[in-house]
C-alpha positions as semicolon CSV with decimal commas, in nm:
position;residue;x (nm);y (nm);z (nm)
1;X;0,000;0,000;0,000
2;X;0,126;0,347;-0,081
3;X;0,248;0,571;0,195
4;X;0,010;0,863;0,244
5;X;0,123;1,224;0,213
6;X;0,252;1,349;0,550
7;X;0,071;1,683;0,571
8;X;-0,303;1,715;0,614
9;X;-0,440;1,812;0,275
10;X;-0,796;1,914;0,191
11;X;-1,018;1,621;0,095
12;X;-1,202;1,835;-0,162
13;X;-0,935;1,945;-0,405
14;X;-1,103;1,927;-0,746
15;X;-1,250;2,178;-0,988
16;X;-1,593;2,103;-1,127
17;X;-1,494;2,135;-1,496
18;X;-1,169;2,060;-1,680
19;X;-0,953;2,353;-1,782
20;X;-0,959;2,440;-2,151
21;X;-0,592;2,341;-2,201
22;X;-0,669;1,985;-2,081
23;X;-0,854;1,898;-2,402
24;X;-0,565;1,966;-2,645
25;X;-0,334;1,783;-2,401
26;X;-0,568;1,482;-2,413
27;X;-0,581;1,504;-2,793
28;X;-0,204;1,516;-2,815
29;X;-0,171;1,199;-2,608
30;X;-0,455;1,022;-2,788
31;X;-0,296;1,103;-3,125
32;X;-0,032;0,845;-3,033
33;X;-0,304;0,580;-3,005
34;X;-0,559;0,667;-3,273
35;X;-0,602;0,849;-3,601
36;X;-0,705;1,214;-3,635
37;X;-1,078;1,155;-3,692
38;X;-1,109;0,926;-3,387
39;X;-0,912;1,170;-3,169
40;X;-1,128;1,461;-3,284
41;X;-1,445;1,264;-3,201
42;X;-1,316;1,160;-2,858
43;X;-1,206;1,513;-2,762
44;X;-1,539;1,657;-2,881
45;X;-1,723;1,397;-2,672
46;X;-1,507;1,473;-2,365
47;X;-1,610;1,839;-2,392
48;X;-1,980;1,747;-2,393
49;X;-2,024;1,468;-2,136
50;X;-2,099;1,556;-1,775
51;X;-1,845;1,480;-1,508
52;X;-1,888;1,179;-1,282
53;X;-1,678;1,068;-0,987
54;X;-1,461;0,761;-0,944
55;X;-1,208;0,662;-0,678
56;X;-0,836;0,693;-0,746
57;X;-0,773;0,328;-0,662
58;X;-1,032;0,215;-0,918
59;X;-0,899;0,446;-1,190
60;X;-0,547;0,310;-1,145
61;X;-0,667;-0,051;-1,142
62;X;-0,881;-0,005;-1,455
63;X;-0,598;0,169;-1,640
64;X;-0,346;-0,096;-1,534
65;X;-0,100;0,185;-1,463
66;X;0,131;0,193;-1,164
67;X;0,092;0,446;-0,886
68;X;0,363;0,708;-0,932
69;X;0,550;0,800;-0,613
70;X;0,471;1,123;-0,431
71;X;0,827;1,230;-0,513
72;X;0,760;1,214;-0,890
73;X;0,810;1,569;-1,020
74;X;0,458;1,620;-1,160
75;X;0,284;1,436;-0,875
76;X;0,476;1,652;-0,626
77;X;0,368;1,965;-0,814
78;X;0,004;1,858;-0,790
79;X;0,039;1,776;-0,420
80;X;0,194;2,120;-0,366
81;X;-0,098;2,286;-0,549
82;X;-0,346;2,108;-0,324
83;X;-0,146;2,202;-0,011
84;X;-0,163;2,566;-0,124
85;X;-0,541;2,540;-0,162
86;X;-0,549;2,519;-0,542
87;X;-0,791;2,276;-0,701
88;X;-0,697;2,019;-0,961
89;X;-0,867;1,982;-1,295
90;X;-1,088;1,673;-1,349
91;X;-0,934;1,390;-1,546
92;X;-1,025;1,291;-1,901
93;X;-1,073;0,921;-1,970
94;X;-1,153;0,682;-2,254
95;X;-1,339;0,373;-2,140
96;X;-1,161;0,042;-2,184
97;X;-1,316;-0,284;-2,294
98;X;-1,332;-0,574;-2,053
99;X;-1,436;-0,804;-2,336
100;X;-1,137;-0,708;-2,554
101;X;-0,886;-0,671;-2,270
102;X;-0,835;-0,300;-2,337
103;X;-0,762;-0,099;-2,020
104;X;-0,904;0,242;-1,935
105;X;-0,703;0,515;-2,111
106;X;-0,615;0,819;-1,904
107;X;-0,611;1,080;-2,179
108;X;-0,524;1,359;-1,935
109;X;-0,468;1,353;-1,560
110;X;-0,248;1,054;-1,471
111;X;-0,032;1,261;-1,236
112;X;-0,342;1,417;-1,077
113;X;-0,489;1,073;-1,011
114;X;-0,163;0,962;-0,848
115;X;-0,146;1,280;-0,638
116;X;-0,505;1,229;-0,524
117;X;-0,431;0,865;-0,437
118;X;-0,150;0,982;-0,208
119;X;-0,401;1,210;-0,033
120;X;-0,674;0,945;-0,013
121;X;-0,711;0,640;-0,234
122;X;-1,088;0,647;-0,182
123;X;-1,149;1,016;-0,248
124;X;-1,387;1,081;-0,534
125;X;-1,215;1,219;-0,843
126;X;-1,427;1,405;-1,096
127;X;-1,371;1,269;-1,442
128;X;-1,518;1,271;-1,787
129;X;-1,544;0,928;-1,943
130;X;-1,625;0,855;-2,306
131;X;-1,633;0,543;-2,517
132;X;-1,416;0,495;-2,822
133;X;-1,636;0,608;-3,112
134;X;-1,767;0,332;-3,332
135;X;-1,614;0,339;-3,676
136;X;-1,850;0,340;-3,968
137;X;-1,832;0,012;-4,155
138;X;-1,609;0,030;-4,456
139;X;-1,782;0,018;-4,790
140;X;-1,704;-0,303;-4,973
141;X;-1,433;-0,267;-5,234
142;X;-1,578;-0,263;-5,582
143;X;-1,504;-0,587;-5,762
144;X;-1,291;-0,542;-6,067
145;X;-1,485;-0,615;-6,384
146;X;-1,445;-0,963;-6,522
147;X;-1,214;-0,962;-6,821
148;X;-1,397;-0,979;-7,152
149;X;-1,307;-1,242;-7,409
150;X;-1,137;-0,976;-7,616
151;X;-0,899;-0,888;-7,331
152;X;-0,808;-1,243;-7,238
153;X;-0,462;-1,372;-7,304
154;X;-0,502;-1,658;-7,550
155;X;-0,206;-1,844;-7,399
156;X;-0,372;-1,841;-7,054
157;X;-0,656;-2,071;-7,169
């Protein structure tokens, strides 16, 4: 079990809505995992869905990511923000697939989840969760026309 942060930090340390710069950050990360049209659809969906809350321990388990130590540079920055009374931006997530063995993707907020875990692993973290958009089925490739008798190679018959 992770060692909890030594100083008493506020239990409520989250903003209600993500900051505007979180969406391009999520898109930048997601562009490593998906093509431009899928990323655009996911980011647009993240802007529209309402926030819901999940516990830090569950987010880490579902993502299959390791808890970063409190001494990690970015985790420490987030812990310092909370200690100063600043609130953290909600995290942006893409739902995994239990059936396909795909873990939850933390599009933006991994360090914030880890920082919150160090404060309290059971604290509710506001997050926006979307599904991977369904791709439209590809149109069948047109079949090439059958060669006419005139175009056939006489040696091939």
